[in-house]
C-alpha positions in Angstrom: 125.0 111.9 90.1 121.8 113.9 90.2 119.5 113.5 93.2 116.5 115.3 94.8 117.6 116.0 98.4 115.5 116.9 101.5 117.5 118.9 103.9 114.9 119.3 106.6 114.8 123.1 106.4 111.7 123.6 104.3 109.0 121.6 102.5 111.0 121.4 99.3 113.5 119.1 97.6 116.7 120.5 96.2 118.0 119.3 92.8 121.7 118.5 93.5 124.8 116.7 92.3 126.0 114.3 94.9 128.7 111.6 94.9 127.8 108.2 93.5 127.1 105.7 96.3 129.3 102.6 96.6 128.0 99.2 97.7 129.1 97.8 101.0 129.2 94.1 101.8 125.7 92.6 101.2 124.5 95.6 99.2 123.4 96.2 95.6 124.4 99.2 93.6 121.3 100.0 91.5 120.8 102.2 88.4 117.4 103.7 89.2 114.9 103.6 86.4 111.7 104.6 88.2 110.7 105.6 91.8 107.1 106.0 93.0 106.0 109.1 94.9 104.3 107.9 98.1 102.3 109.8 100.7 104.9 108.8 103.2 107.4 111.0 101.2 104.9 113.8 101.5 104.6 113.3 105.2 108.4 113.6 105.5 108.6 116.7 103.3 105.7 118.4 105.1 107.4 117.8 108.5 104.7 115.4 109.7 107.3 112.7 110.6 110.4 113.2 112.8 113.5 114.0 110.7 115.6 110.9 111.4 118.3 111.9 108.9 119.2 115.2 107.4 119.9 115.5 104.6 118.2 112.5 103.0 117.2 111.4 99.5 113.6 110.3 99.7 111.9 107.5 97.7 111.1 103.9 98.6 109.3 102.5 95.6 112.4 101.9 93.6 112.8 100.0 90.3 116.2 99.6 88.7 118.9 97.3 87.5 121.8 96.0 89.5 125.0 97.8 88.4 127.4 96.2 90.9 127.4 93.7 93.8 128.9 94.2 97.3 130.8 91.3 98.8 128.7 88.3 99.8 125.6 89.1 97.8 123.5 86.0 96.9 120.4 85.7 94.7 121.1 88.7 92.4 123.4 89.3 89.4 124.5 92.4 87.6 121.8 93.4 85.1 118.9 91.9 87.2 115.8 94.1 87.5 115.2 94.7 91.2 112.7 96.5 93.5 113.5 98.2 96.7 110.8 98.8 99.3 110.3 100.9 102.4 111.8 98.3 104.8 115.5 98.5 104.1 117.0 96.9 107.2 116.2 95.2 110.5 118.3 94.3 113.4 117.4 90.5 113.4 117.9 90.3 117.2 115.0 92.1 119.0 112.0 90.3 120.2 110.0 91.3 117.2 112.6 90.1 114.6 112.9 86.8 116.4 109.1 86.2 116.5 108.5 86.8 112.7 107.4 90.4 113.2 110.3 92.2 111.6 108.0 95.0 110.6 108.0 96.1 114.2 111.8 95.9 114.6 113.2 98.1 117.4 116.2 99.3 115.3 115.0 99.3 111.6 116.2 101.1 108.5 113.7 102.7 106.2 114.5 103.5 102.5 114.1 107.2 101.7 113.8 108.1 105.4 116.7 106.8 107.5 118.5 105.5 104.4 119.0 107.3 101.1 116.3 106.3 98.6 115.4 106.4 95.0 114.9 110.1 94.0 118.3 109.8 92.4 120.1 108.3 89.4 121.7 105.6 91.6 121.2 104.1 95.0 122.4 101.2 97.2 120.3 98.8 99.1 120.7 95.7 101.3 120.1 92.8 98.9 118.3 90.8 101.6 115.4 93.3 101.5 115.2 93.7 97.7 112.7 91.8 95.5 112.7 90.4 92.0 109.7 91.9 90.1 107.0 90.3 87.9 108.2 90.6 84.3 104.8 91.7 82.9 105.0 95.1 84.5 107.0 98.0 83.1 109.4 99.9 85.3 106.8 102.7 85.8 104.0 100.2 86.5 106.2 98.2 88.9 107.2 101.1 91.1 103.9 101.5 93.0 103.9 97.8 93.8 106.8 98.4 96.2 104.7 100.4 98.7 101.2 101.2 97.5 100.8 97.6 96.6 102.7 96.1 99.5 101.1 98.2 102.2 97.7 97.7 100.6 98.2 94.0 100.6 99.2 93.9 104.3 96.2 96.2 105.1 93.8 93.8 103.3 95.5 90.8 105.0 94.7 92.3 108.4 91.1 92.4 107.5 91.1 88.6 107.6 88.3 86.9 105.6 86.0 89.9 105.5 83.9 89.8 102.4 82.5 93.3 102.3 85.4 95.7 102.1 85.2 99.5 102.4 88.1 101.5 101.1 88.5 105.1 102.3 90.8 107.3 100.2 90.9 106.0 96.7 94.5 106.7 95.7 97.6 104.7 94.8 97.3 102.0 97.4 93.5 101.7 97.2 93.3 101.3 93.4 95.7 98.3 93.7 94.1 96.7 96.8 90.7 97.0 95.3 91.7 94.8 92.4 93.3 92.3 94.7 90.1 92.2 96.8 88.0 91.7 93.7 90.3 88.9 92.5 89.7 87.2 95.8 86.0 87.4 95.4 85.3 90.2 97.9 82.9 93.1 97.3 84.5 96.5 97.3 82.9 99.8 98.4 84.9 103.0 97.6 84.9 106.2 99.7 86.4 109.4 98.3 86.6 113.0 99.1 83.1 114.5 98.8 82.6 115.7 95.3 85.5 113.7 93.8 83.4 112.2 91.0 86.5 111.3 88.9 87.9 109.0 91.7 84.5 107.5 92.2 84.1 106.6 88.6 87.7 105.3 88.6 86.8 102.9 91.5 83.7 101.7 89.7 85.7 101.0 86.5 88.0 98.8 88.7 85.1 96.8 89.9 83.8 98.5 93.0 80.2 97.7 93.7 79.5 101.2 95.0 81.4 104.5 95.2 80.5 107.6 97.2 81.6 110.3 99.5 83.6 109.5 102.7 80.8 110.9 104.8 78.1 108.8 103.1 76.6 105.5 104.3 77.3 102.5 102.0 74.3 100.5 100.8 75.4 97.5 103.0 77.2 97.1 106.2 80.9 96.5 105.9 82.9 93.6 107.3 86.0 95.7 107.2 87.1 99.2 106.4 90.6 100.0 105.1 91.7 103.6 105.6 94.4 105.0 103.3 93.5 108.7 103.7 95.4 110.2 106.6 92.3 111.7 108.2 91.6 110.7 111.7 87.9 111.9 111.4 87.3 108.9 109.1 87.8 106.4 111.9 84.4 107.1 113.6 82.7 107.2 110.2 84.2 103.8 109.3 83.3 102.3 112.7 79.7 103.4 112.1 79.8 101.6 108.7 81.2 98.3 109.8 79.0 95.5 111.2 79.4 93.9 114.6 82.7 92.0 114.8 84.1 94.2 112.0 87.5 95.8 111.8 88.8 99.2 110.8 92.4 99.0 109.5 94.4 102.2 109.3 97.0 101.7 106.6 99.1 104.9 106.8 102.2 105.8 108.7 100.7 109.1 109.8 97.1 110.3 110.5 95.6 113.4 112.0 94.1 113.1 115.5 91.2 110.8 115.8 88.2 112.7 117.4 86.3 111.3 120.3 83.3 109.2 119.5 80.6 107.3 121.4 81.6 103.9 122.8 78.5 102.6 120.9 80.5 103.0 117.7 83.1 100.5 119.0 80.8 98.2 120.9 79.8 94.9 119.3 83.4 93.6 119.2 84.4 96.1 116.5 88.2 96.8 116.4 90.5 99.6 115.2 94.0 98.5 114.3 97.0 100.0 112.4 99.4 98.6 109.9 103.2 99.2 110.5 105.6 98.7 107.6 105.9 95.3 106.0 107.8 92.1 106.2 109.9 90.4 103.5 107.4 87.6 103.6 104.7 90.1 102.7 106.8 91.2 99.7 107.4 87.7 98.4 103.7 86.8 98.7 102.5 90.0 97.1 104.9 89.8 94.2 103.7 86.2 93.6 100.1 87.4 93.6 100.9 90.3 91.3 102.5 87.9 88.9 99.4 85.8 88.9 97.0 88.7 88.5 97.5 91.4 85.8 96.8 94.4 87.9 96.0 97.7 86.2 98.4 100.3 87.6 97.3 103.8 86.9 100.2 106.2 86.9 101.2 109.8 86.2 104.8 110.1 85.2 107.2 113.0 86.0 110.9 113.5 85.3 113.2 113.4 88.3 113.6 117.2 88.4 109.8 117.6 88.7 109.6 115.7 92.0 108.4 118.8 93.9 105.5 119.1 91.4 104.6 115.5 91.8 104.5 115.9 95.6 102.4 119.0 95.3 100.0 117.2 92.9 99.7 114.5 95.6 99.2 117.0 98.3 96.4 118.8 96.5 94.6 115.6 95.4 95.2 116.1 91.6 96.3 112.5 91.0 94.3 109.5 89.9 96.3 106.4 90.9 100.1 106.8 91.6 102.8 109.3 90.7 106.0 107.9 89.5 109.4 109.6 88.7 111.0 108.4 85.5 114.8 108.4 86.0 117.7 107.6 83.7 
């Protein structure tokens, strides 16, 4: 089968023919139809994450159909459409797994990082960590739900009942979470790179009450700020923008160093927290919400062989919404 492979030697994927995977017990063999291109993939390719496995096939926003079942699989049948997210395995035994915090598992497996992912014509995945997908979304539309949507949802959830939500970095995750926040009756303020008028207009079209540069002050104090841009310098800016008792939630797996800032920015019971991975409960809850709310998923589609171009477009900020590889 054809796959785009990261060998760890450079910041490039190699277009290769590799053996078809075979499903072990509990696994699904999946014909991949679409796979989202996530900033986490870019962090891997750009050597900003430790290389846990070399070589590896990236991609953890996978949509496809079940081609075969490993022994003991329940809840799926051949021909079912299925989604595969970032969290691909947990140990089930550590203190985090046994206290409903499997996202913090001590011995996890991550799709497209420690496990081969979806930049390929076929993949295998543990059926217990796969999801059925809402029928109203096409394969291309559904792919970003598997990480941009899920991590955005968990990031918003960590903001509690905050009503005034600032979103820093208006890309794939932000454009989905903004719609969820609006559906929940919250007010959204969008922060983009200075001068990125297109993204600001995009945010306004999706219902943001205000959109401006990341270094600008919003017209109102925020109750929470959600950071999707991997820029540590945004943390002090977000802290200045949130009201007393507010929270800054960092939604990415990687961020540049956070610069020092006056304690006064944090004082007043403001908090800075991070989001790590997701739980299967998150996935079930978010897919239910996505089925109830027809989200507008903005995508730019690339063929599998153009994965490097998609990653470069993400790297250079050329995208509005999400990049998705169309496969098969």
